[in-house]
Phi, psi and omega in degrees: 000140178282167179299319180295322178299318180296319180297319179297318178297318178298318178298319179295314181297318179298315177298321180296319179296321178297322177294317180296330182259029182303321182293339179267315182284337181064021176257128183303134183299331180295319179297317180296317181298318179294317178297317180300319179299309183294318181298316181296316179291325178294318177298320178300323182286350179292328178210067185294335183297329182294337179262339180229066185295337182282349182250125187254156171062214182292345181296332181294323178295317177297321180296317181295323176300319178293322179296316179297317179297324178296311180294323178296323177297317177296317180294320180298322177301317178293317183292318178294323175298314180298312181296319179296315180296318179297319180293317179300314180295321178297320179298311180298317183293317184292341179254021174075018184291333182266010182300318183286332174293318176300317180295327180289329182269339192298138175195150179278343180282124181295321181287321178298318179298319180301315181290323178294318178296318182298311184288322178295318178297317182302311184280328177295322183293336177284331181274311177274250169201166188295330180291307181297318180299320180298318179297313180301312185290327177295320178298318178292318181300324180297334179278343186255328184232114182270334179287120184294321180300317178288325182294331179297324178296314178295320180297320178297320179292329176299318178300311182297314183294321180294318179291321178293317179294325180288338185285333184263002180245138180294343179243012186273344183210153181301320183292320178292326175298317179299313181292324180293314180296322179291338177092013180272344170231152178245161180300312181296317182297314184288326179290320184281328187255337181260343185302307184295314176303320179295318179299317179297321180294343174265319185292318181299309176299323179298319178298316181294315181292330181295336179293336181273357180246123180226155174082199183231160176282154166289146182302319183292326182281317188286328186231068179293151178286138180282156178296143180294141179247143179285347182276155176283168179299320180297318180295319178296320178295321178297316179298318180298309185289329174293319182289299183290318177298324178295321178296321176294328183286340185304310178296330176292317178300319179297319181295320183286313188264340185066019175275158178300153182303327183294336176293322176296319178297318180295324176298312180297317180298317179298316179294315181295319179299311180300319181297315181293324178296321177294318179296323181289343185302325183258017178246167182286131185301318184296328184274342189244348185301325181294341182253007173293148182299322181300327178278322179299321182296333179289346181271353179297134183285097182291335179296324176294320179297316180294323178298314178301316180299313181299315181296312182299317182286330177290318177296328178300327177296315178300324178293319183293322183275001173085012182294316182294318178296319179297322178297317180297317179293323178295318177298319181296321180286320183288325184235048185304123176090342180265087186289337178291318178290316181300309181290327177299318178290321177301321178297320177294318178297328181292343175277347181261312177243167183300133183287341181296305177295330177298311180294319178300320178295318179295321179296328179279331184277320188257121181285152177277126182261168178282322180224166175092191184299333182268003179285170177301131184063023176283172183304316185299310186290320179293319177295324178298318178298316181292308187294318181293327180281306184287327181298334179295346181283346187289331173234148186291337178260017181272357181209160177298321178299317180295318181296316183290323176292322176303318180288319183290320185255002179056044178280135180274154178301317183296318180298315182293318180300318183284319189264328193244328187307311183294328179293314178297324180295319178298315178298321179299312180294321179298321178296318177298319178298316179297320178297319178298318178296317178302310183295326183284321188260328192244330187246000000 
């Protein structure tokens, strides 16, 4: 690594520490992420030729502009998907669409609610994706648990369950989608061999967290009455099925059209928006304006969006200067042949930096073989899908699900690190152990 590369890494680590210590510094994590992003790219521009020796003169500046635009395009796709999904869920929620989901989950027992939330999140994230599922479940959770201290425990389990559920489905997480599209894992292979390890990685933390919950909710706290809606039951049902059904349709739309996922989200949002405007046409303006989509969109937490933008673009710098690739090559040399250790460490790293460039780097570094661990549905690729997905639960900013829940529930990095990280790590290791047993005894 060059001196400039080391300085960029130090700047990234310092920014990361400031984000982790948000509760102490009292500086919003979004502001730090944006500063970290700009500082890292500015440092790269101090001597860009050292990173792009094949490009000479002024062409290197033009090349970096194209590189930034490329990474910004990737980040924008994620951000538009996030904003679209958040808006869709807010529309459904504000019009009483999740009432029947709330009724299906409701119970006065705190532990029963925890298990119901865990399993619903786990399986929903495999059908939708872990990001969208987290948003949906947080909205439902707000209707069931009014105490914020108790709700944080459930919210943390939602992060773990969403990431675990997304790991065993080819469409449940961005990284599994990448591996699936590349053809190194198959639908049948990942469902049959990763399902049980993913389930264990959710059940173990749920068991530990359930020990901190005792007793029952008060009736008034656990089951608050929902706001009255001007819409009829049929209209509310239409809004629900357009919203949630549309989210399920997004991966199908991507498969059919080959367009990015955010285009599918925008399609669903456009249809849902038009439908609600038609429904509002025959209602009183004063009673419904607060539930118009244009007003709902103003409630989207932009600080979370800015934080996501800063983190993704800062990690892109590490990708450009070759730090992530160097880490992968170092792991390969240090633990040659031990794919459990290599992927286990990659999973831990995925909780620190974005798992998407990590997986992309691994896909570029390790060739697909005809037979053995590197073959299609081999140990390496299946473990990579599991570790990159589940490993993101160890830190709250280690996954898209964690970031969005962090923004929605205002969970601090320190609280999650102290209370949840070790629990998620235990579940993560147990899942790897179960996968090893599966491979040793059955496959």
